[in-house]
N, C-alpha and C positions, 0 to 999 in steps of 0.2 A: 504493501498501500504506498508506505513512504519510505523515505531515505533515512529520516528520522531515526528509525525501525531499527537500521541498520549500523548506526552510530553505538561505539563503547560507551557502556553503563560506567562513566570516571566519579569515583568518590572523591567527593569535595575535601578540603580542608577546613581547618575552623579562622582559617586566616579570609576564606572565600565569604563573601556578600551575597546575599540573596538578590535573586534577580528582579532588574526592575521591569515595568509593565513594557518600558521600551524594549529591553534585551532580550523576552520572551514572545512577542509579539510575532514574530517568522516563525518560530515554533510550534503556535496555534495554527498555522497553514496544515501543518501535518497531522494534526488531531482532528479526530472524526466531531464535526462543531454540531452534530444532534446527541453527543454525549457529553463532551467535556466541556466544562467551564473556570474559570482561576475565580477564586471568590478571594475577597479582601486581601488583592496581592502577594496573598500568603499561601495557599493552595489549590492545587487541584481537585475538580471534582468531577466525579462521571456516574452516569447513571446506565446502564447495557440492559435491554430487554430480551427477554426469552420467550417462545412458545409454549413451557414447561419448569417445573422444579430442575427435573435431571439437567437438562441444557446449564441451566444457571449455578447447578452444581459442581457440573463438569468444567465449566468456563471459571470458576473460581478453585478450583484444583490448579488448574493450570496456571492461573496467575500467579498461586501457591508456590508452584514451582518456579515460575520465570522468576519472583521474591528471591527465593532459597538460591537462586544460581545466580545470582547479582547481588546477593546480600543488601536486597534495597526493597523494604516490606511498606506496601500499603496499608492501608486500614479495609477493610472488605464489609461487606453487609450484604447477606445471602437473605433473598425470599422468595416465594414464588412467584416465577418466571423474571426475577428481575436481581439483578449486583449493583450497589453502589461501591465507590471506590471512594476514597481520597487518601491525597499522595503531596508531602513534601517531604525537605530534608530535614529531618531533626536538628542535627549539629549545627547548621544555621537557622534553623526557626526559618525557615523561607523556600522558595523555588529555587533548584538550581537545573540543569541542564539534564541531566539524569532526570529527573521528574518526568521530564519533556519524552526524554527518549523512553521510557518505562512505560507512558500512559500511550505512544505509538504502537508500541509493542503488543501491547492489549488490544488494542485498533486492530491489530494483524490478526492474533490471535482469535478475536470477535468475529471475523471474515466466516468463520466455519459453524457461527451461531445464529448470525443476524438472520430473523425469522423475515426482515423485508426482501432477503434475497431469493 
C-alpha cells in the first residue's frame, strides 16, 4: 500500500523531540484517512471495522505479532467487528516517525480483512 510501511522502525532516543504537525503531515498521506487520525498532536488513533469477531481477533493477533517484532506496542481494544488502536512513542510522550511506519504496516495487514473490498 504505502512506501512508509517498507521503512524501518527506528527507535528514538530520549534526546528526540515529538514530531510537530508540520513534520508529520506528509506521513498522513501514506495512511488510510478513513481509519487514522492524529489526536491533540500527541497520538494516533485508528478505528478498523470487520465483518465479524473472528476477523477482528485475527487482525489483533497480527498487530500483536508486529508489535513484538518491532518492540513498539500500541494500545489495542477489540470488540465485535472492530479494533481500535492508540499509538505514540512513550519515551518522548508524543509522535515519532516509527508510529507512522507502524500505522502504515497495520493498514497493509488490514487489506486482507477490509469488508469494503
